[in-house]
N, C-alpha and C positions, 0 to 999 in steps of 0.2 A: 463416556465419551464415545460419540458416534464414530463409525469405522473411517469415514471420510477425514474428520478431524484429526483422529489418531494417525492416520496414514500421513496426513500433510504435516503434523508435528515431528514425525520419525524422519520424514524426508528433510525437513528444515533442520533438525539436529544433526543428520548425517552430514549435510552439506555445510553447516555454518558452525557448529559447537567448537570442533578443533582448530580449523584454519582461521576462523574470525569470531573469537569469543566475544568481543564488544558488540559485534553485529547480532551475535546469538542472545545477548541480554536484552537487546533492543526488541528483537523479534518475539522473544517470550513475553515481554511486557505489552507488545502490541497485541498479541494473541489474547492475553489475559483481559486486556482493555475491551477487545472485541467481544469476548464472551460476556463481559460485565454489561456492555451496552446493547447486547443482541436483541434485547426487547424493542429496539427502534427499527428493526426490520421484520417482515413477515415471517411467521413462525418456519415456514418451509425454506426460508432462506438463511436461517441461523446458522446451520453448519456450513453453508457456502461461505458466509462472512468469516467465520472464525478459521476455516481451513485457508482461505485466501490471506488472512492475517498471518498464519503461520508461514505462509510461502511467499510473502510479498517482496521479501529482500533475497531470495535464494540467487538471484542473478549476480549478486556479489561474490558468490562462491568461486574461487580461482578456477575451478575446472570447468565452469559454465560461461565464463567470460567469452563473448564472441564479438559483439560491437562495442563494448565498453559501457553500454547503456543498460543498467540493471534490470529495469523492468521488461525491456525488450528480450534481454538474454534469458531471464527467468521464464517469461512466457513461452518462448520458443523450446526451452528445455522441457517444460511440462508438456507441451504439444508432442515433442519427440517421444516423450515417455508414455503418451497416450494417457496422460491424466485428464481429469474433467476440463472439457474445452471451455466452459463458462469460467471456471477458475483460472485457467491460463490467460484468458482476456482480461479478467479482473486484475491479475497480477501485472500484465503487460500495461494496463492503464492506470495503475493505482496512483493515488495522491496527485492527480492532475498531470500525470506522466506525458500525456499528449503535447503539453506546453513546453516540457523540457526536451521532448523529441524534436520539436520544432526548432529549438535553440541549437540542437545538435546536427541538424539536417536530416533527421530521421522521421520527420512527421509523416510524410507520405507512406514510408515503409511501415510504420506503426499502424497506421490507419488501414493499409491494405492487408496486413496480416491478422489483425485482432479487431473484431468490432468493439466498439466503445458503448458500454452500458452506462445509463444515467438513472440510477435507482437509490432507493433507500441503503441498498447493500454498498454501493460506490461512496455514498455519503459518509456511512458508518465505517468502512475501511479507511478512508481519508482521515476521519476523526480520530481513529484509533492510532494511526500512524503519526499524524500531525499534532497530537497532544502527548506524545511520548519520546523522551530524549534518547540519545545514542547509548546511555547506559541503563536505559529502562526507567529512567525517572519520569514523573508526571509533569506535565508542562500545561500552561494555558497556551492556546493556539499561538498567539502573538508572540509570546516568549519563545516558543519552539522555533517560529520563523526567524526570530532575532538570533537564536542559537545557531541555526543553519548559516544565516548570513555571516555570522562572526567567524564560523569554522571556516568557510570557503573565502572570505574577503570580497571587498566591493566590486572588483573587476571579474570575477569568476563566472563561468556560465551558469553554474548552480544558483548563484545569487541573482543573475538576470532572470532565471526561470522563477525563482521564489517571488521576485518582485512582480512578474507577470501573474503568477498563480495566486497570490495572496487573496484577492477577492473571492476566487472560487473555493479556495481552502478554506476560508473563514466561514463563507456561507455554507458549505458542507457540514462543518462542525455545528454551526448555529441550527441548521435543519434537523440534524440528529439530536441536538439537545431538546428542540421542541417536539420531536417525535417522541422521546423518552418521557416528556412531560405530559404527553397525551394529545398533543395537538395534531391536527391533520395537517400535513404538509406535502406539497408537491416536489418531486425531485428537481434537480437542476433544470 
């Protein structure tokens, strides 16, 4: 395992394993999925993908909560810790987070603080997260989105975000699957 990935795994374990064991199960499975599908991204980006998968939900850690929006809180913490800037931005924007940021009134803040990448890496990170359930189980993307909606309820901000993000999330998963099949695919 490359040093970057190992460091990311150790950070995630430290921040999530004890305080949030269910979240830790999810993160472990997302990272394993990212590793399995890493052939969908250029060789030089594979460690970035897997490290980002390990770190994508660290913003849920009780000690890191600032805004209450976990992608932004995680990205900010990584930046403060002088972690790789690209990974901090991938964490801050993972799984269409910019759309949820807009729902929370944080869209401009997120955009100002972290550049949004649109690459095979962002697609594969979204795919890994949005095909993995809260306990680490594998899901088809539409089943995962339904699970999120059922957990939050029809009127919740997260459900509104998922409703807006569904086309983008599904497209990211489909692009990743096509890349894995060897098709040439343009990012978002």
